[in-house]
C-alpha positions, 0 to 999 in steps of 0.5 A: 218690669212686666217682662220680669214678672212674666218670667218669675211666674213662668219659670215657677209653672208646674211643668218640666224643666227641660220644657220650660228650657226648650220654650226659652229657646225658642223665644231667645231664637225669635229675639235673634232673629228680630235683631237682624236689622242690618241689610244682606250686605251686613252693612252698618248703621252709624247714628247720625249725631256728629258730635257723638261720632267726634267723642268716639272717634277721639275715644278710639285714637286715645286707646293706644298705650293707654294704662288704667289709673288702677293698673297694677304690677306684679307682687309677690305675696305670702300664702293667706291662712284662711278657711275660705277657698277660691275657685276660678272657673277655666276655659280650654279654648285657647288652642288649635284643634281639628274641631275648630278647624273644620267648623271656624277656619284653620287655626281659629281659637277663642283668640279670634273673638277677642281681638277683633272686638271694638267700643260700642260707645265711648268708655267702652272698654274693648278691645281687651288685650292681654298682659304677661301671658300674651295670646297663648296656646294652652298646648304649652305646659309653660303657660300652665305652669305660669297660670298656676303661679300667679293663681297661687300667689293671688290666692286661687286655690283651684281651677274648675276646668269646663268639660266637654263631653257629648254622644258617643263619649265625643270630648271637646277641647281636651288636649289642655286637660290631657296635658294637664293631668299627665304633668303631675308636677302642674301642682294645682287643685282642680275639678270639673264642670260639665257643661252639658249642652250642645255645642252649636254655630251660636254662643246664645243658648239655642240649638240651631245648627248642632255641631256636637250633640248630648242626647237628653236620655238616662242612658246616655247621662249615665254614661257621662260618669265613665269618661271622669272617673279615672281622672277623679284618682288624680291626688290634685282633684279637689274633694270635700269631706274626701268627696270627689266634687262634680259640678253640672252647669244645666241641671235642668237638662239632666232626664230623671235626675235621681236615677242618673245622679244615683247611678254616678254615685253608685258608679264612685262608690264601685271604683273609687270607694268613696262617694261624689259631692255633685254641685248643681249650676244654679241656671238663669230664672230657675229657683228649683231647689236641686237638692232635693233631686239628689245634689249635695249644693248649688252655686251661683253663676254670675251674671245670671244671678244678680242681672235682675238686680242690677241698673239697665243703663242701656239708654244712657251710653249712646252706642255708636251704632244706631242698630245696637241691640245689646243691653248694658247694666251698671257693674257699679250699681249691682255692687253698691246696692248689693244686687248679689245678695238674693241667693247668699242668705237662702238656707240651703247650700248655695255657693256664692260666686263673682265676677270681676267684669262681664262683656260678651261683645267680643263674641255677640258684637252689637248684640252682647250684654255689658256690665259696664264700669267695673273696676278693681276696687268695685270687684274687690268691694264685692269679693271682700263682702261675700268673703266676710259673709262665707266666714259666717257660715257654718251649714257648708262643709267647704266654704267655696267661692267661685270666681267667674272667671280665670280666662273668659276673655271672649266674655269679658270675664277674667282675672288674668293680667291684661294690658290696661290693668296689669295685675290689678284684678289679681291684686284685688282678689288677694286683698279681698280674701285678706280683708279683715271682716 
């Protein structure tokens, strides 16, 4: 509790957001270094609890071919008539590219993280195995075709593609985006979320071992808009009141945001003949009102908003590794106790977000964060409640709800069909949108 209070006080201090972020990153690096408690040979320390080891072994062997009691087959649905618009974040990492080949090894994609995950405790849902779509390659148009069919069948109206732009106009993971843009028959609404952070060897938010950099200058941030203006001319690009939507993942990293956003808007009006609709993604522990510096609205990004209101059950799950350094939260507690309503009732425009699951141990191994106990039923309960609340809100020009995510397999946050649940999370999405509130 003391640590949580310290964080709240720290983020309210009257110093710049960029300076706060630098301090936070250094603190995170120290935590990671402190967690390196395994020896130089990488030997793993297993618990000496023979009963727990026996239970773990039985659990792992019992996973073979197992299906959930909530497993759902594919069901063809009719389109729902609603003013609620569901948008799912979409990761383009699932394809071979020269950068991944150079940095991580030939042929490396996000699937390399996904398929090597292991359960950290009895009942831990790992590894995650894809269902119908398999370990797909986003260089294939057929993958896009089926993803769009599935998304639209189950009520997803748009994909919010993560967009990776760096110094000197370098773009990363853009092959799938170019494929999508070139094929106009891929009839799916979309817009971009600029992931404006350095690309590093660590998936940790620190700047260690930078592979691709974003220099935090006004000129550099202004130049970013040049790379996306032409894509906004696409008829499929999502608009609010006619304005192309652009989301920014780390608004606190923008130097002189009023100046940068003003330049973006001027550029859009000059080339598109209309202004932009710019959304600031809320950052963890930062409560700044981004609309005061020129954003049109904010959006949640789960689990950044719920982690403070979610029960920590790390000590209850009995990890098999005695050096387990991750954290395990209770997903059911977050839903049942409505720990997600901290921003939904604020007067400023904050588009709400939900997450079907979250578990980044595929990336972080025994140092990951797990929201344990997610089920399609719980996810439906959460999304259904948010849908009902949004229907009553009148201040939004467009009633968007963000889902994190369509295909974040490495973070255990996806609604695509998998081997264990089938189409259950997609079915829960459709039913939540159709629930009467």
